N, C-alpha and C positions, 0 to 999 in steps of 0.2 A: 564457215567463212569466220576470220579471227573477229574478237570483238573489238569494234574501235578503240574502244577507252582504253581496255589493255594493250593495244597495241600503241596510242599514243604516249601510255605511260611509260612503257618500258622505251619508247623512243628520247621520250624527254629525260629519264635517268640515264639512257646510252649517250646524249647530246651534252648535258649536263657533266658527266664524268670522262669526257672524250680524252681531257689531257692526262688526268690523274689514272685513268683506266692504260692507256698507252703509255706511261711512265712504269705502271706496275707490273703489263708484259712484259714491258722492256728489261726491268731489272730479275724478272724471272729465266729469260733467253739468256740474258750475261751470265748469270748464275750458272745455268745448263750448261753455257760455253766455256764460262773461267774456272768452275768450281763442281768438275763433274763428279760424283759420287765415288769415291775411294782413289780417283784418279792424281789426286793431287799429295794423296798422305806418303808420309814419308814410311821405311821401312820399319821406325820405330814406333810410328803413329797404328800402323796397321799390326803391327806385334800386340797394342794394345787392345786394340778392339777385338781378337779373338782369342787371347790368350786362355778363356775359360770353355772354347768350343772343342768340340770333338777334333778328329786328325782329318776326317772328312767333311766338315765345316770348315775348316781351315784351309783346306785346300779349294775348297770354293769359293770362299771371299778373298782368298791373296788371287786366285786368276782372271777376277775381277770381271770376266764374262758372264757368270751367273746372276741373278738379280737377290738383292740380302735385303728382307722387308723388318724394317725399325714397328714395332708395336709398342704405341703408346697405352697406357692403362688407366683406368682408373678403379682397378678394385681393391676393396676393401670387405670386410664380410660384416659390419656395424650395418652398411645400407642395403636394405633387400635389394636394391634395381641392381647393383655394383656386383652381389654378393656370387652371384652366377659366373660371372667372369674369371674365377678363380681357375678355371679348365681349360678357357681360350687358348691360353699360349702353347701349351702343347698340343692342343689340335692343330694351331697353326704352324707350328714348324711341322708338323707333320705331313701336314698339304703341300708345304713347301719344298721339302725332301723330295716329294713324289714326282716333284715337279723339276727337280734338278736344281735347285734354289736352296737360301737358308734364309731364317729368322731368327730373329733377336728381341727381349725385350728391352727397348731404348730406354724406356724410364716410365716413370709413375707421375698421378700427377694427385695432389688434391681431392678431396670430392665429400663436402659439407654437404649436410641432410636439412632442406629448409625446414621439412617437417618436425625435425629437432630442435631448431631453433627460434622457430614460429614465436614470438611474444619475448625472446630472452634475448641478451646481450650480444651471442653470437651471431646474431642475425644481421646485426651493422657489418659483419663482414660478407655476406651474402654474396651482393652483386659484385664486388672489386673480387671476389674469388675467382669472378671471370676469367678476368684479367690477367689475374696470376697462373692460371691453369694454362692461359693463350704463352704464357713466359715458361712455363714448366714442359709444355710442348717443344718449345723453340729448344729450349736447353736439353731435350730428350734428343731431339733430333740434330743437335748442332757439331756431333762427332763427325756428320759428312759421310757417312759410311752406309748410308740407306739408299736403295733405290727406288724403294715403295715405302707407303704408311699404311698401318690399320689401327686404324683406334677403336681403342674401346671403353666407348662410355654411355651413359642416358641419360642421366639426370641433370638438374636446370642450368644450371652455368655450366655442368661440366661438357656438354657438348657444343655449347659457342663457344668453351675457352679452346676448346680443342680443335675447333675448323678456324677460329682467329690462328691461334698457332700454327694451323698444319695450311695456311693459306701462304707463310712466311716463307714456307717451304714447296711453294705452289709450282715451283717445275716438275714437282715427285708426283704420282700417282697415290690417290687416296682412296679409303674404301672405309666406311662406317661400321661397325657391328655389333648390333645390341642385344639387350640380354631377354627382352618381351618380359610383357605382365605379368603381376601372379593370380592366381584364381580368384574368381569374385568373391568377396566375402558381405558382411552386412550391408543393403544397399546405402547406396551415399545418400542418399533424399532421408532415410531414417538417421546415418549418423549426424546431420546437420541439424534436423529437428530437435536432437537429442542435445547437441552443442548450444543452439538457441534457448532449450530450456535448462539446461548447467547455467547458461549466464544468466537466467532469471533465477536460479536458487532450486529450480523444480526437483533438480536431478544432483545427487552428489558426487565426489569426484570417484567414488568407487564404480557408479553406475557408470559414468562415462567415459572411466579407463576400461569398461570392460567391451564397451559399444565402440571404442577407436580399437583395441585389440580387433575387435573382431574384424574391423575393418581391413587393418595392419599387420597381416597375418602369416605372411610364408616369406622365400624369393621371389623377387620379379617387380617390376615397378607399381607402385601403388596407381589403381584401375582407374580414378578420376583424370576428367581431360584435363589437366595443368601443364606446367610447364613442360614436364620431363618428357610426355607422351605427346606436347606438342613439337617437341625435339623431333621426335620419331618422324612426323609428318614433314618435318621442314627438311629434313636429310634427303629422306627419300623422294621427294619433292626436285629435291636439289641435283638429282641424279648422283649421289655420292653412297646411299646405301642400298640394297637390294631392293626390289619390288616386292612388297607385301612383309617384309622382312621383321617391320616394326613390333606389330602383334602378336607374336607368335610365343607360346608360354614356352618359360625357360627348359624346363623337361619333357617338352615335345621331342618326339626323333628328328623332326624336320629341321627344328631348331640350329642342331651340331651338321645339318647338312646347309644351311645357309650358309654358316661360320666357313666350312667349306670350299662353297660356293666365292664367297667371298674374297677367299685368299687367291682361287684361277683367275678369277676377274682382274683382281691387280696386279696380277704377276703377267697376265695376257696385255696388261696396259703399259708394261716396259716395255723397252727397246735394246736391242745390242748395242747401236751406236748411240753412247750417252750423250755424246754433242748438239743432237741434232732436237729439238724440242718441236719443228716442227714434221716430224715421223708421223707419218700418218697411222702406225700401231699406237702410238703414243697419247695416252690420254691423261696430262696432269691437270691436278686440281684446279689449276688457272684458268683453263678451258674449258672447267664444270661449273665454276661458280661465275655465272657471269650477271649481266643485267636481268636477262630474258629468264635467266635460270632461278634468278632471286624475285622476280616477279612472279613466275609461277607458286616455288613457296606462300610466297606470301596472299596469291590466290587464294591456295588452298587454305591455309590456316584461318583465314576468313569465311571461308565454304563450311568449313568445320569447327567455327567458334573456337578456335584456339586461342592461348595464353596471354595475354596484354603485354607481357615480359618481353614478347618477341616484338613488340615496335621500339623496344630496346635492342634488342639480341641480332636484328636483322640488322639494321644501319650500322651497328659494330661490326659484322662481320660482311657488311659491302663495303665500308670506310677499309677494314684489312685487303678487300681485292680491287681497290681501288677505284670502291663505286659511291657514289654520292646516292643516297636512296631516303627518302625523308618522309616527315609523316603524312604530308599531304599527298603524297603517292599510295600511302596506305588507304588514305580516304576515300581518294578516287578509286579505288579497285573495290571498293567496299559498296561504293554505290553502286556498282553492277555484278554483283558477285553475291548469287543469291546461297542462304542458311540451307545447307541441306542433309547436318547433321545435327542431333541433339543427342549430347553425348554431355553429363554430370561437368561443370556445375550448371550445363547450357539446359538439362532435361534431366531424366531420371536413369536412362541408360550408363554402363560403364564403357571402356573400350573392349571388352572382353564381348560386349553385345554390338559393339561396332564395326568388329570384327567380325562378330557370325552372320550380319547383314552384309557384307561386302568387302569392307574395309576400305583399304585405300584404293584397292582394284576399280572398286565401284566407284570413288568418289572421281576416280583421275578420269574414269570414262564419260563420269556428265559431265564434268569439267571440259573436256575435250569437246564432248558434243553440240553445249554450250559457245565455243570458240573461245575460252576463256585462260587457255594455258599456250604459251609459247613453242615452236614445234623445233625451233632453230637454236637446238640444243646438244650439248654430247653428253652422255649419263653413260655408267659402268656398262649399260645393255647396248649400247651403241647411240644412234643420233636419233634424235626426236622423243616424244613420250609414250607413245605407242604402247610399249614393253610393260611399262609401267599399269597398264590395265588391265596386266596377266596376271594371276595369282599361284605361288608356288605350289607344287605337288611333290611330297616325298616316291620316289620312285623304285623300283623293286629292290636295285643295287645300291640304294640308298642315299643315290646321289639325288638333286632336285631339279625339276623342269618346270616353268611357266606354263601355264593351259588358261584358255581365254572363259572369261568369266561371263556365260552365259544366263547367269540368272538374271532377274527382273527385279525390282522393289518387292522385300521379302519380309523387311520389317520399317513399315511405313513411319512408326513412331521413333526411329531411331537414325535411319538414310533412307533417304528420297531421291527421285531423282530430278533432272535440270527443268523438266518440266511441272515440277509440281513441290516446289522447294517450300522450307516452314515459312520463310519470309523470301522476299523478291531481291533484297539486300544481304548483305553481311552485318556483322555484327558491332562492328568501330565505327566510331566517329571524332572525327579530328575536331575539337573547339576552341575557340580562340576569340578575346575579349578584351577589355580592358584588366582583369586579371591575370592577362598570359595568354600562353596556346597548351593545351593537353590533350591525348586523348578520354574515349569514356568508351566501353564494353558494351551494351545493349541487347546484345543477345538472349541474358536469363531477366533481363527486365520487362515489366509487363508495358504495353503501351501507354497505359495512364498512370506510368509514374515516369516517364520519359522525360518531361518536363516539369520543373519546380520553381517558384518563387517564394522565398520564405527569408525569413533573417536569422544572420548566422550564428553560430558560438565557436568559440576560439578553444582552441586545444593542444598545448605545444607537443603532446604525445597521445600514443592510444592508450596509454593506462591510465591517463586523465578522462579520458571520453568515457571507459570503462567507469571507474568512479564514479562519475556522475551519474552515470545509468543506474550503477548498484545503491547511491542513495537516492534514487527517484527523480533524479531532477529533471529527465528529459522528454519525461509524457507531453510535450506538443510537437506542432510543426517548427522543424528545423535546418538548417543546411549545415554540419558538421565541417568546419574548417581545421583540417589537421598539419600544421603547418613545420616547419622545421624538421623534416623529412626527407630532404631530398640528399642527393650526392655528398653535396660538400659539404653538409650538414653532421650529416652521422652514416653515410655510405647508401643509403636508401632503402633503408628493411622493408619488410614487407607486415602490412599492416593486417593480417589476418583477425586479431582481437576484435578487430571491431564490427565483423560482418554479424557476429551471434547479436548482439545488443541492438545496432541499427536493426537488422531484421525482424529482430522481434516489436521492436517500434512500429515497423510499415507493416506487420500482422495485425497489429491493435488497431491499426487505421490512421495511424499517423503518417503525414508529408514528411518523409526526410530523406536527405541524400548526402554525400561527402563530397568534398573539395580539398586537395590533400596534393603538396609536392611527394609525396612517397609511391610505392607500389602496392598493389592489389595481385597481380599475378593470374592466372590460372582460376583460381577460387572465387575471382570478385565473381556476384552472383546476381541478387535479383534489388539488391539495394542499386540506384540511378550513384553512379559516382565519376567525378571528374579528378583524374591521376597525371602523375608526372607532369602537373604544374611548371612550367617553364616561364620566367626565370623565378628558380626557387626562395623561399622566404630567406634564408641564408645569404643571399648575395645582394638582398635589397628588392628583391621580387614582389610586386603587390600586395600578396599575401601578407605580407610583413605588416601593412598596413591599415590592412582590416581591424575591427573592433568587433565586439559581442552586439549583436541587434543592428549591423548593417544587414542591407536588402542585396539579397545574390539572387539571380537567374541563373539557372543552368539549363542548357536546351538543346537535347540532341537530336530534334530534330532538324532547327538552325544551323546547329552549331554554334549555338553564345556561349560564353560564359563571362559574366560582368556584375561588378556589384554597381547599385543606383545610385551613384555619386559620381559628379562632375570629374573630372578630369582636373580639373585644378585644385579641387579640394582632397583628391584622393592624395594628390603629389606633395601638398602640403603639408599633411600627417608625418611625423616622425616614428620611421620605421620601427617594430619590435626587436629587440636585440633576441638571440638564442637563449635558451637559460645556459645560468651556468652552472654544471656540474661538479659537483665532488669530483676530487683527482683520479680517487679507484674507479668512477662509473664512466672513464673513457680510458682508462689505461688498464684495466683489469681482461681477462679473459681474451687476452694479443690483441684487442680493439688500437692499443698506442700505434702496434706496428703499422697500422693503416694510416694514420695521420698525413704523411706525406700524400697517399692516393687520395683521401678527400682533398687535399688542398689542389692537387691538378687535374680534379674528375671535371670532366667536361658535361655541359647539361645533358638533361634526358631526350631533349629533340633531338641530340647528336649519339645518342646510343649509351653517354652515360659512360664512357671510356676513359681512361685517364693516358692512353696512348694517345 
């Protein structure tokens, strides 16, 4: 039977979104009717679309009957996760030709790496790159010559950005195709320990670089369960990526078979009659990303300890589909979703171990057993989520077939059944109080650290906290308040530089926590943290009124975040202003190009989007 809370949350979102969702679907239907792919293009328009194609491809595209696939790619050879995508377009074109169809690379999108920009000025461009990628996806598809879309992307802002952009073309069938994770390197726990020792001055840069290089060492996605790998779970659960496709190694034989099958599936979702969006054979993206499928994605992310970045991305994706999803919805789902996976930073295992333990197929099976997934969804495999319990298997003819996952729990330290979870609830909490509202990820936080009351220390940047730690000024119980880190202030960079310092203090026996209007993402770990605080300090939020020594309570059990001051006393204080930077500090490395985006950015509790 369906879990009553999951059903209620789905219905709440559906009712809240009724008008906006109707408007979105009406727009998709009107687009299909009045702007069917290629049918309204002039001869000159068409000639431009296939000028570089072969004679056979020109005939197919001009004939209007054969589907033409638009490939949107984030390929570059600096990102390990995206480097394998170089060969995918040729594979897609080969499969399309076998099905009497055509395919063209419609365009590329920017793809920056948060791992490279952590603690660097470029991180201020990271979050907003998601919306830039959405616009680049729309530009790629703007020629209106494609009947279906294949999105090639993996990492942090790339997949959400592509999906937001593709939803503006939601009248078209769409499939996402990943590259898979790199082989396991040095254990993530060992890497984290060396990072922490480096922060304490016990390990030099050369030794740290050797460890980092042993962790990030080859083509493929980084193996910890951060935003990139959480993306893969998300798109599988939305039904727009093939079952079990997420965590197959880039060099595996089945990797190419899955790419080929992805093309077959998206072509099968096309129909000859381009004017009828309700045709039974058509599975447009707008019919797949729904209130129900978004709840499924949220439940799976909660059950697996996914990245906190998805508390932003899910909301922004939902908005692009005309759906009003909120943090409170995620909090309600977390209360009834058991934690079934332990993947670093939530545990010691990496995503390769998760895959070996049964992967997403096992996760789906157990969530369905618990009645935690909506079945009224459309996926690449048909209706419902049953097909996503199966795991892909390479056949003798190099095709792929899905077989039933008949194994039980084989790695109980990595993946558990619905009946024997690691915890009864998911690892996400919604907090509010007189400091605003925020979210907290507690899956890796020990129970004794989940509630803290302590005086605060105010920092205007993560580097200021790091410097105070290095000077030995933080050997005490305290709550670090790192403010002016929100979307409007500086683009909401991730604050990973805080983790080694605060983690070291926690290990030394001090009670420490973090409160910030910035982000921590999938690498947030054992230190209790209230993140994405809204309203942010730069727009006059309560964090701007705090002073050193104010006593704060961060209680993830009761969902509270407050300073021990009366409303009158807090309101009477003059808000601090964002520190003035020298011109080069906010203009260098392209940051000035994003000034208008910061000015237009919405709050974190609405997805931190400038749309």
